C-alpha positions in Angstrom: 186.2 23.5 128.4 188.9 24.8 126.1 192.6 24.2 125.5 193.8 20.7 126.5 190.7 20.2 128.6 187.6 18.4 127.4 184.4 17.4 129.1 183.3 13.9 128.4 180.0 13.3 129.9 180.6 13.8 133.6 184.4 13.4 133.2 186.9 16.2 132.8 189.8 15.0 130.6 193.2 16.6 130.1 195.3 15.5 127.1 198.9 16.4 126.4 202.4 15.3 125.1 204.7 13.5 127.5 207.2 15.7 129.2 205.3 18.8 128.3 202.8 21.0 130.1 199.2 20.7 129.4 196.7 23.5 130.1 193.2 24.5 129.5 190.3 26.7 130.6 187.1 25.5 132.3 184.1 27.9 131.8 181.2 27.8 134.2 177.7 29.3 133.6 176.0 30.3 136.8 172.2 30.7 137.1 171.1 34.3 137.6 169.8 33.3 141.1 173.0 31.5 142.1 173.2 32.0 145.8 176.3 33.8 146.9 178.7 31.3 148.6 182.2 29.6 148.3 182.3 26.3 146.4 185.4 23.9 146.8 186.2 21.2 144.3 188.8 18.3 145.0 188.9 15.3 142.7 191.3 12.3 142.5 192.5 11.2 139.1 191.0 7.8 138.4 194.1 6.2 136.9 197.1 8.0 138.4 198.1 8.4 142.0 198.8 11.8 143.4 197.0 13.5 140.6 194.4 15.7 142.3 192.4 18.5 140.9 191.8 21.1 143.6 190.0 24.5 143.0 187.4 26.7 144.6 184.6 29.0 143.2 183.2 32.0 145.1 179.8 33.2 143.8 179.5 36.9 144.6 176.1 38.8 145.4 174.9 41.1 142.6 172.8 44.1 143.8 170.1 45.1 141.3 166.8 47.1 141.4 163.7 47.5 139.2 160.5 49.6 139.7 157.5 49.9 137.4 154.2 52.0 137.6 151.2 49.8 137.3 148.4 52.4 137.9 147.4 54.9 136.7 148.5 54.7 133.1 148.1 57.6 130.6 145.6 57.0 127.7 148.3 57.9 125.2 152.1 57.8 125.5 153.4 61.2 126.4 150.1 62.3 127.9 149.8 63.4 131.5 147.6 61.7 134.1 145.1 64.1 135.6 144.9 64.2 139.4 142.4 66.0 141.5 143.9 68.5 144.0 143.3 68.2 147.7 142.1 64.6 147.1 144.1 61.4 147.8 145.1 59.6 144.7 146.8 56.1 144.8 149.8 55.2 142.7 150.4 51.4 142.3 154.0 50.2 141.7 155.6 46.9 141.1 159.0 46.6 142.9 161.6 43.9 142.1 164.9 42.5 143.4 166.6 41.3 140.1 169.7 40.4 142.1 170.9 37.0 143.2 170.6 37.4 146.9 168.4 38.7 149.5 168.4 42.5 149.6 166.8 45.4 151.5 165.3 48.2 149.5 163.9 51.7 150.4 161.1 53.3 148.3 161.2 57.2 148.1 159.3 59.7 146.0 159.6 63.3 144.9 157.8 65.8 142.6 159.9 67.5 139.8 158.8 70.9 138.4 158.3 71.4 134.7 160.0 74.1 132.6 157.1 76.4 133.0 157.1 76.2 136.8 159.3 78.3 139.1 159.2 75.9 142.0 158.5 72.2 142.5 154.8 71.5 143.0 153.8 70.7 146.6 152.8 67.1 146.7 152.1 65.0 149.8 153.4 61.4 149.5 152.3 58.6 151.8 154.4 55.4 151.3 153.3 52.3 153.2 156.3 50.1 154.2 158.9 52.2 152.4 161.7 49.7 153.4 161.3 46.1 152.2 163.6 43.0 152.1 163.2 40.8 149.0 164.8 37.5 148.1 166.5 37.1 144.8 164.2 37.7 141.8 161.4 38.4 144.2 158.7 41.1 143.5 156.3 43.1 145.6 153.4 45.6 145.0 153.5 49.0 146.7 150.8 51.6 147.0 151.8 55.3 147.4 149.1 57.8 148.2 149.6 61.3 146.8 147.8 64.5 147.5 148.3 67.5 145.2 148.3 70.9 146.8 145.4 73.2 145.8 147.6 75.9 144.5 149.2 73.7 141.8 148.4 75.3 138.4 145.8 73.2 136.5 146.7 71.4 133.4 150.5 72.0 133.7 152.3 68.7 133.5 155.1 67.7 135.9 156.8 64.5 137.1 156.3 62.3 140.1 159.5 60.3 140.5 159.5 57.1 142.6 163.0 55.6 143.5 163.6 52.0 144.6 167.0 51.9 146.2 169.0 48.9 147.2 170.7 49.1 150.5 173.5 46.9 149.4 176.9 47.8 148.1 176.7 50.6 145.7 173.1 51.6 146.6 171.8 50.6 143.2 168.5 52.3 142.5 165.8 52.2 139.9 163.3 55.0 139.2 159.7 55.1 137.8 158.4 58.4 136.6 154.7 59.3 136.2 153.8 62.4 134.2 150.8 64.1 136.0 148.9 67.3 135.9 146.4 68.9 138.3 142.8 68.7 137.2 141.0 72.1 137.1 139.8 72.8 140.6 136.7 75.0 140.4 136.5 76.7 143.7 135.0 80.1 144.5 134.3 82.0 147.7 131.6 84.6 148.2 131.7 87.4 150.8 130.9 91.0 151.4 127.2 90.5 150.8 125.3 93.8 151.5 121.7 94.9 151.0 120.0 98.2 151.9 117.5 96.5 154.2 115.9 93.1 154.8 112.5 94.7 154.9 111.3 95.2 151.4 108.1 96.5 149.7 106.1 95.7 146.6 107.6 97.0 143.3 110.8 98.1 145.2 114.0 97.5 143.3 116.5 95.7 145.5 120.3 95.6 144.8 122.5 93.0 146.4 126.3 93.7 146.3 128.8 90.9 146.9 132.3 89.8 146.0 133.4 86.5 144.5 136.9 85.1 144.4 138.4 82.4 142.3 140.2 80.2 144.9 140.6 77.3 142.4 143.7 76.5 140.4 142.6 77.6 137.0 141.2 80.7 135.4 137.4 80.2 135.5 134.0 81.6 134.5 131.4 81.8 137.2 127.6 81.9 136.8 125.5 83.1 139.7 122.0 81.5 139.5 119.5 83.0 141.9 116.5 81.2 143.3 113.8 82.2 145.7 112.3 80.2 148.5 109.0 82.0 149.5 106.9 81.5 152.6 103.6 83.2 151.5 101.2 85.1 153.6 97.5 85.0 153.0 96.6 84.5 149.3 99.9 85.7 148.0 100.6 84.1 144.6 103.4 86.4 143.5 106.2 85.2 141.3 109.7 86.0 142.4 112.6 86.0 139.9 115.7 87.7 138.8 118.3 87.1 136.1 121.4 85.0 136.3 124.8 86.7 136.1 127.8 85.3 134.3 131.3 86.7 134.8 134.1 87.1 132.3 137.1 84.8 132.9 138.6 85.4 136.3 142.2 84.6 137.0 143.3 82.4 139.9 142.9 84.4 143.1 141.1 87.1 141.2 138.1 88.9 142.7 135.0 90.4 141.1 132.4 92.7 142.5 128.8 91.8 141.5 125.5 93.6 141.8 122.4 91.6 141.5 119.1 93.5 141.1 115.5 92.2 141.5 112.1 93.9 141.8 109.8 92.8 144.6 106.6 91.6 142.9 103.7 94.0 143.0 101.5 91.2 144.4 103.7 90.3 147.3 101.6 90.3 150.5 102.5 91.9 153.8 104.7 89.5 156.0 105.6 87.2 153.1 109.1 85.9 153.6 111.5 85.3 150.8 115.0 83.7 150.9 117.2 84.6 148.0 119.7 81.8 147.3 122.8 82.8 145.4 124.0 79.5 143.7 127.5 79.7 142.3 128.2 77.4 139.3 131.3 76.7 137.3 129.8 75.2 134.2 127.4 72.6 135.6 129.2 72.2 138.9 127.8 73.9 142.0 130.8 75.2 143.8 129.3 77.4 146.5 126.2 79.2 147.6 124.8 81.8 150.0 121.4 83.0 151.1 119.7 86.3 152.1 116.5 86.6 154.0 113.8 89.2 153.2 110.5 90.1 154.7 107.8 92.1 152.9 106.7 95.2 154.7 103.2 96.8 154.8 102.3 98.9 151.7 99.1 100.8 151.0 98.0 102.2 147.6 94.8 102.6 145.6 93.7 103.9 142.3 90.6 104.3 140.1 91.0 102.2 137.0 89.3 104.0 134.2 90.2 101.7 131.3 86.7 100.2 130.9 84.7 103.1 132.2 82.5 105.4 130.2 83.3 108.9 131.4 80.5 110.6 129.4 77.9 112.2 131.7 74.3 113.0 130.6 73.6 116.8 130.8 71.2 116.2 133.7 73.6 114.1 135.7 74.0 110.3 136.1 75.6 107.6 138.1 79.3 106.9 137.2 80.6 103.5 138.3 84.3 103.5 138.9 86.5 100.5 139.3 88.8 100.6 142.4 92.1 98.7 142.3 93.7 97.6 145.5 97.4 98.2 145.0 98.5 97.6 148.6 99.6 94.3 150.0 97.2 93.7 152.9 93.3 93.4 152.8 91.8 96.8 153.5 88.6 98.8 152.8 88.8 101.9 150.7 87.6 105.3 152.0 86.4 108.1 149.8 86.0 111.9 150.1 85.7 114.7 147.6 88.8 116.8 147.2 88.7 120.4 146.0 86.4 122.1 143.6 84.9 120.6 140.5 81.6 119.2 139.3 79.0 118.3 142.0 79.3 114.7 143.1 77.7 112.4 145.6 79.6 109.3 146.8 79.7 106.8 149.7 82.2 107.2 152.6 83.8 103.8 152.2 83.6 100.4 150.5 84.0 96.8 151.4 87.4 95.1 152.2 89.4 94.3 149.1 92.3 91.8 148.9 95.5 93.0 147.4 95.6 93.0 143.5 91.8 92.7 143.4 89.2 95.3 142.6 85.8 96.6 143.6 83.5 99.3 142.4 82.1 102.6 143.8 79.1 104.4 142.3 79.3 108.2 142.2 76.5 110.5 141.0 77.9 113.3 138.9 76.0 116.5 138.0 77.5 118.7 135.2 77.0 122.5 135.3 73.6 123.5 133.9 75.3 125.6 131.1 77.7 122.8 130.1 77.8 122.0 126.3 78.3 118.7 124.8 81.9 117.6 124.8 82.8 120.0 127.7 85.3 118.4 130.0 85.2 118.6 133.7 87.4 117.1 136.4 86.3 115.1 139.4 88.8 115.1 142.3 88.3 112.2 144.7 90.5 111.2 147.7 90.9 107.5 148.3 92.9 105.8 151.2 92.9 103.2 153.9 90.7 103.8 157.0 93.8 105.3 158.8 94.7 107.5 155.8 97.6 105.3 154.7 98.1 105.1 150.9 96.1 108.3 150.4 95.9 109.6 146.8 93.9 112.3 145.1 93.0 111.1 141.7 91.6 113.5 139.0 89.0 111.8 136.8 88.2 113.6 133.5 84.5 113.5 132.6 82.8 114.8 129.6 79.3 116.1 129.0 77.5 113.7 126.7 75.6 114.7 123.6 71.9 115.1 124.0 70.4 115.8 120.6 67.1 117.6 120.5 66.1 119.2 117.2 62.8 120.7 116.2 61.6 121.9 112.8 58.7 124.5 112.6 57.2 127.2 110.5 54.7 130.0 110.4 52.2 130.8 107.6 52.8 129.4 104.2 55.7 129.3 101.8 55.0 132.2 99.5 56.5 131.9 96.0 56.0 133.5 92.6 58.0 133.8 89.4 60.7 135.7 91.4 61.1 132.8 93.9 60.6 132.9 97.6 62.0 131.7 101.0 59.9 130.2 103.8 59.2 131.3 107.3 60.5 127.9 108.5 63.4 127.1 110.8 65.5 124.5 112.6 66.0 124.9 116.3 68.6 123.1 118.4 67.3 122.4 121.9 70.2 120.0 122.6 73.6 120.6 123.9 75.7 119.7 120.9 76.5 121.5 117.6 74.4 119.7 115.0 75.7 119.4 111.4 72.6 118.4 109.3 71.6 117.8 105.7 68.4 119.3 104.5 66.2 118.6 101.5 62.7 119.3 100.2 60.5 116.4 99.1 57.3 116.6 97.1 58.2 119.3 94.5 56.7 119.1 91.1 59.0 118.7 88.1 60.4 122.0 86.7 60.6 123.7 90.1 64.0 125.1 91.1 65.4 124.9 94.6 68.5 127.0 95.4 70.5 127.0 98.6 72.9 125.1 100.9 72.0 121.5 101.6 74.1 121.5 104.8 73.5 123.5 107.9 75.3 123.9 111.2 73.1 124.7 114.2 74.6 125.4 117.6 72.9 124.6 120.9 70.1 127.1 121.6 70.3 128.5 118.0 67.3 128.9 115.7 68.3 128.9 112.0 66.0 129.8 109.1 65.7 127.2 106.2 68.1 128.6 103.6 66.2 127.6 100.5 64.9 129.8 97.6 62.1 128.1 95.7 61.2 129.2 92.2 58.1 127.6 90.5 57.8 126.2 87.1 56.5 128.7 84.5 53.5 126.4 83.8 52.4 126.3 87.5 48.6 126.7 87.8 49.1 128.5 91.2 47.3 125.8 93.1 48.4 125.3 96.7 50.2 122.0 97.5 52.2 120.5 100.4 55.9 119.8 100.5 58.0 118.1 103.1 61.2 119.6 104.7 63.5 116.6 105.4 66.2 117.3 108.0 68.8 114.5 108.5 70.6 114.5 111.9 73.7 112.3 112.5 72.1 110.5 115.5 68.4 111.4 115.3 68.1 110.4 111.7 65.4 111.9 109.5 63.1 114.6 110.8 60.3 115.6 108.5 58.0 118.6 108.6 55.2 119.6 106.2 54.7 123.1 104.9 52.2 124.4 102.4 53.4 126.2 99.2 51.1 129.0 97.7 51.5 131.9 95.4 52.2 135.3 97.0 52.2 138.8 95.6 55.2 139.4 97.8 57.9 136.8 98.6 60.9 136.8 100.9 64.4 136.9 99.2 66.2 136.5 102.5 65.2 134.4 105.4 62.4 135.9 107.6 63.6 133.9 110.6 66.3 135.6 112.8 67.9 134.6 116.1 69.9 137.6 117.0 71.2 139.9 119.8 68.6 142.1 121.4 68.6 145.6 120.0 70.1 144.6 116.7 68.4 145.7 113.5 67.8 142.9 110.9 67.0 143.7 107.2 64.7 141.3 105.4 64.8 141.4 101.6 61.8 140.9 99.3 61.6 140.0 95.6 59.2 142.9 95.0 58.8 146.5 96.1 57.1 146.6 99.5 56.7 150.3 100.3 52.9 150.8 100.0 52.4 147.2 99.0 52.6 145.7 102.5 51.4 146.9 105.9 51.8 145.7 109.5 50.6 146.6 113.0 54.0 145.6 114.4 57.0 147.8 114.7 58.3 147.4 111.2 60.1 149.9 109.0 59.2 149.6 105.3 61.9 150.4 102.8 61.7 150.2 99.0 62.2 146.4 98.6 63.1 145.4 102.2 62.0 145.9 105.8 63.9 146.4 108.9 62.9 145.0 112.3 64.5 145.6 115.7 65.1 142.4 117.7 63.6 142.3 121.1 64.5 140.2 124.1 61.7 137.6 123.5 60.6 135.4 120.7 58.0 137.1 118.5 56.0 136.6 115.3 55.5 139.7 113.2 52.6 139.7 110.7 52.6 141.5 107.3 49.5 142.0 105.2 49.1 142.9 101.5 47.3 146.2 100.8 45.9 144.7 97.7 44.7 141.4 99.2 44.1 141.3 103.0 44.1 137.5 102.9 47.7 137.4 101.6 49.5 137.4 104.9 53.2 136.9 105.6 55.0 136.0 108.9 58.4 137.0 110.2 59.7 135.0 113.2 62.4 136.6 115.4 64.0 135.7 118.7 66.3 137.9 120.7 69.0 137.5 123.3 71.6 139.5 125.0 75.1 138.7 123.7 78.5 139.3 125.2 81.3 140.6 122.9 83.8 137.9 122.1 86.9 138.2 119.9 88.0 135.0 118.0 90.7 134.6 115.3 91.3 131.2 113.7 93.9 130.0 111.2 94.4 126.7 109.5 98.0 125.7 108.4 98.0 124.6 104.7 101.2 122.6 105.3 99.4 120.4 107.8 97.2 119.0 105.0 100.1 118.1 102.7 99.7 114.3 103.3 95.9 114.4 103.7 94.4 111.1 102.4 97.7 109.3 102.0 98.0 108.7 105.8 95.7 109.2 108.7 96.0 112.8 109.7 96.7 113.3 113.4 97.7 116.4 115.4 97.6 120.1 115.0 96.3 121.6 111.8 95.6 125.1 113.1 94.6 127.2 116.1 92.1 129.8 117.4 92.9 132.7 119.6 89.9 133.6 121.8 89.2 136.6 124.1 86.2 136.2 126.3 83.7 139.0 127.2 84.2 141.1 130.3 80.6 140.4 131.3 80.2 136.6 131.3 82.0 133.3 130.8 82.4 131.9 127.3 81.2 128.5 126.3 81.8 127.7 122.7 82.4 124.7 120.4 85.2 124.2 117.9 84.1 122.6 114.7 86.0 121.4 111.6 83.9 120.6 108.6 84.4 120.1 104.8 82.3 121.1 101.8 81.6 117.4 101.3 79.5 117.2 104.5 82.2 115.6 106.6 82.5 116.6 110.3 86.2 116.0 111.3 86.8 114.4 114.7 88.8 116.7 117.0 90.7 115.7 120.1 89.0 118.4 122.0 86.2 120.7 120.7 85.1 122.6 123.9 86.1 126.2 124.6 85.5 127.4 128.1 86.8 130.7 129.3 86.0 132.8 132.3 85.0 136.4 131.8 87.9 138.6 130.5 90.2 135.6 130.0 92.0 134.7 126.8 93.6 131.6 125.4 94.7 129.8 122.3 93.1 126.6 121.4 94.8 124.1 119.0 92.7 122.5 116.3 93.9 118.9 116.7 92.4 116.2 114.4 92.6 112.5 115.1 92.6 109.6 112.6 91.2 111.6 109.6 91.7 110.0 106.2 89.2 111.1 103.7 88.7 109.8 100.2 90.7 111.4 97.3 89.4 114.7 96.0 89.3 118.4 96.4 88.3 119.7 99.8 87.4 123.0 101.3 88.1 122.7 105.0 86.5 125.2 107.4 87.1 125.8 111.1 84.3 127.4 113.0 83.8 128.6 116.5 80.1 128.6 117.6 79.1 129.9 121.0 76.2 128.8 123.2 73.9 131.5 121.6 74.4 129.9 118.2 76.6 132.6 116.8 79.4 131.7 114.5 82.1 133.7 116.1 84.7 132.9 113.5 84.9 130.9 110.3 88.1 130.3 108.4 88.5 128.1 105.3 91.3 126.8 103.1 91.2 124.7 99.9 93.3 121.6 99.9 93.5 118.2 98.2 93.0 114.8 99.7 95.2 112.2 97.9 95.1 108.4 97.8 97.7 106.0 98.9 98.4 102.4 97.9 99.1 103.0 94.3 102.1 104.0 92.1 102.8 104.6 88.5 106.3 105.2 87.1 108.5 105.0 84.1 109.9 101.5 83.6 112.2 102.4 80.8 113.0 105.3 78.4 114.7 104.7 75.1 115.6 107.4 72.6 116.6 105.8 69.3 114.7 106.6 66.0 111.6 107.0 68.2 111.3 108.1 71.8 109.7 105.1 73.7 108.5 105.4 77.3 107.3 102.2 79.0 105.1 102.6 82.1 104.9 100.5 85.2 102.0 100.5 87.6 100.7 99.1 90.9 97.3 99.7 92.4 96.4 101.4 89.2 92.6 100.7 89.3 92.1 103.9 91.3 93.2 105.8 88.2 90.1 105.0 86.2 88.9 108.1 84.4 92.0 110.0 85.6 94.2 111.7 83.0 97.9 111.1 83.2 100.6 112.8 81.2 103.9 111.7 79.8 106.1 114.8 79.0 109.4 114.6 77.2 111.8 117.6 77.0 115.3 118.2 75.7 117.6 119.5 78.4 119.9 120.8 75.6 117.6 122.4 73.1 114.5 123.1 75.1 112.2 121.1 72.8 109.3 119.4 74.6 106.1 117.5 74.0 103.2 116.0 76.1 101.1 112.9 75.6 97.9 112.2 77.6 97.6 108.5 78.5 95.0 106.2 80.1 96.8 104.2 82.8 93.7 102.1 83.8 92.3 101.6 80.3 94.1 98.3 79.5 95.1 95.0 81.1 98.7 95.9 80.3 100.8 99.0 81.2 100.8 101.5 78.3 103.9 102.1 76.2 104.1 105.7 74.7 106.0 106.1 71.4 106.8 109.6 70.2 108.6 110.2 66.8 111.8 112.1 67.3 111.7 115.6 65.9 113.7 116.6 62.9 117.1 118.1 63.8 117.5 116.2 67.1 121.3 115.8 67.6 123.3 112.7 68.6 123.6 112.3 72.4 121.1 115.1 73.1 119.9 114.7 76.7 116.2 114.0 77.1 114.1 113.9 80.2 110.8 112.0 80.5 108.3 112.7 83.3 105.1 110.9 84.3 102.4 112.8 86.2 98.6 112.4 86.8 96.0 115.0 87.5 95.1 115.9 91.1 94.2 114.4 93.4 96.4 111.7 91.9 99.4 113.9 91.3 101.4 112.2 94.1 102.0 108.4 94.3 103.8 106.1 96.7 107.2 106.3 95.0 108.4 109.6 93.4 111.8 108.2 92.4 110.4 106.4 89.3 108.4 109.4 88.0 111.3 110.7 85.8 114.0 109.1 83.7 116.7 110.5 81.3 118.1 109.1 78.1 120.5 110.3 75.4 119.3 110.4 71.8 120.9 107.9 69.5 120.4 109.2 65.9 119.9 106.5 63.2 122.9 105.7 60.9 123.0 107.5 57.5 123.9 105.5 54.3 127.3 106.3 52.6 125.5 107.5 49.4 122.4 109.4 49.8 119.3 108.4 47.7 119.3 111.8 46.0 122.9 111.4 44.9 122.1 108.0 43.3 119.3 109.6 41.2 121.6 112.4 40.0 124.3 109.9 39.1 121.9 107.8 37.1 120.6 110.9 35.3 124.0 112.0 34.3 125.0 108.6 33.1 121.8 108.4 30.9 122.6 111.7 29.3 126.2 110.7 28.5 124.9 107.5 26.8 122.5 109.4 24.6 125.2 111.9 23.6 127.6 109.1 22.8 125.0 107.3 20.7 124.2 110.4 18.7 127.8 111.2 18.1 128.5 107.7 16.7 125.5 107.8 14.3 126.7 111.0 12.5 130.5 110.4 12.3 132.1 109.4 8.7 135.3 107.2 8.2 137.4 105.4 5.4 135.7 102.1 6.0 132.8 100.7 8.0 134.5 97.3 8.1 136.4 96.2 11.0 140.1 95.3 10.4 141.2 91.8 11.2 144.5 91.0 12.6 147.2 89.3 10.4 148.7 86.2 11.9 152.4 85.7 11.1 153.6 82.5 9.5 156.0 80.4 11.3 159.5 79.6 9.8 160.4 75.9 9.1 163.1 74.5 11.5 166.3 73.5 10.0 
């Protein structure tokens, strides 16, 4: 109370001055939940009559509203709550009546677009009991279910606004706002699936085309992961697979066309069924899938697998076992027939049933032509198919005539020798079918005897070759007969030895008396002595002064010669004739092809031979590449076969040839079946080594010229001369030093005194080279270095100038001394200075 009023306990007191008016104010505090109604107050004054206090109080109703979101709540203030589209999400609210009287409220809701949206998001609200009546200060909990439409952009925040409106006077309302965003909705559709056919065949490439569309609410990346469900036929164990496909980011409602390719396994059996499942993943979420059914059709195929088969056939024929691969996809039996011309073969009509991807064998007897040479290649053409002809294929199988070495060594008479020397009637005959390159030697010779001739011979099939040795006895020989051994070493047959007796003869052969030549040809045989009148024969022999001539017949024949002086001294000539066709051959070797010889394995063409066959018969010949070191170089093909009158060019192709370092004479020869060397062409080349390098590490040109050498793999340079040469680019001066690269544990350092007169900054060039065959190393870039000459500094006073100066000074001193000794003067005494006296101070 205020003014003249006062509250004393439960009594209201009014105080004032007599005859005046008293007044005051009574203030009432009502509870917030004071019920709206009219209150009347009438009180009698306790001491005075007719003094009543009458007043009334009317409590009005206040309309208030309050709403609060209970769930969900953002993790951080200002963050949006993520809701899944097309799914029901519940929002929990607390609703209050803060007024002082009973009131009726209505709950409503709405979505409000954000600044980046053009329209309000479509949200479906379900409000249970939207209208509610609450007493004063009462609260209630309400649940509102919301469903976000699928086309709401993902991760774009917007508001859900809930309004709690009083129905009383003024429609007082309270709002609760929830910031939400649509979670990314990874949804894709797949359609437009197309395949060429649902029947597929082994090793067929299948392409599946289809379209995928992003029907979610966010740009997305899709991965298509294919899997196969296979129902296998028979023993099918094939593995089906193909690669996954991942798209680039696809916008909402964007579509991409995809082509998926897989290859039907080669081992897939007939009637096997495969289901291709196309599984669509967004990240790790499977969002859709589709499947395509395939059935494997019938396929027939065969082949001869020659990978582990020896295709070399003996000259007389032999069995060839061929591996047969079943490349079809159903158990079948293979059927065989010969197809076309070629070598004679005998083979069965069919084999046993073979499962797909398995193999069997068939044995074929192959007979080469009688005239085929070793290495000659033929082709077998065999047809293979199913019983009904399905899967038919004609396969060409290259076969090669094997080498059948057969060498004999023989002689006639004795080996006649005298002081002029002599050659034997001895020979090597090749009864085999390959060209034989052999080494020959003579064992059992006494010391002092001289043997001249080639130690390597090449004998073609059917050829007979005289031993090319000239034997000269020691001057002290007692002319007693003795036995020697001809040793012939064949690459496969090994050592073949043949004994022959050596005796003295009045006449000796100086060219081989053994000839294998064309019928009708005339051969001249040289002697070491005159023969006209000294020898006689009952055979058809023409005697010349120191030689004889014989005409080759069509058969092998031994001609006998007898000495007119000693009938017991008989000599034999051995000849064999044959009819020869005329063949033209021209061979060339390419020097550039041998540039890297020895440094790398030589493969490929090194030359060629142009061949024209005779008009009378087919040509069968052998191509040979040999060196003067006794090496026979492996060729890719060495057989020459031409029909009569035909011509062709044959390449000389080597394979994997890497000889040791050194000089080489390489010869290409063409030898026919009669043993004739139809052509021989040679070139000189150098085989070099690899795996080593020498170079100049540093080059300094100061008072001396110093060249430091670096080396790797240098042990191959033992006993090889290397040279360091230095020359002046400006003046032309040069010098060379020979060095031993391998002679020390440390690389050599070459020091060369600079020549007189070399100028400052004169350009010098140092080069390091070794003698062939080590003239090319692995790195040519370090073989040369340059430097500029740095002349030594000269002193300011030359030594000669100092000597001259000292000499002049000495002469001047002598002259001065002599001059002083002869000069006369007034006194020899030295004058003394007079010191002045000082004046006394006043």
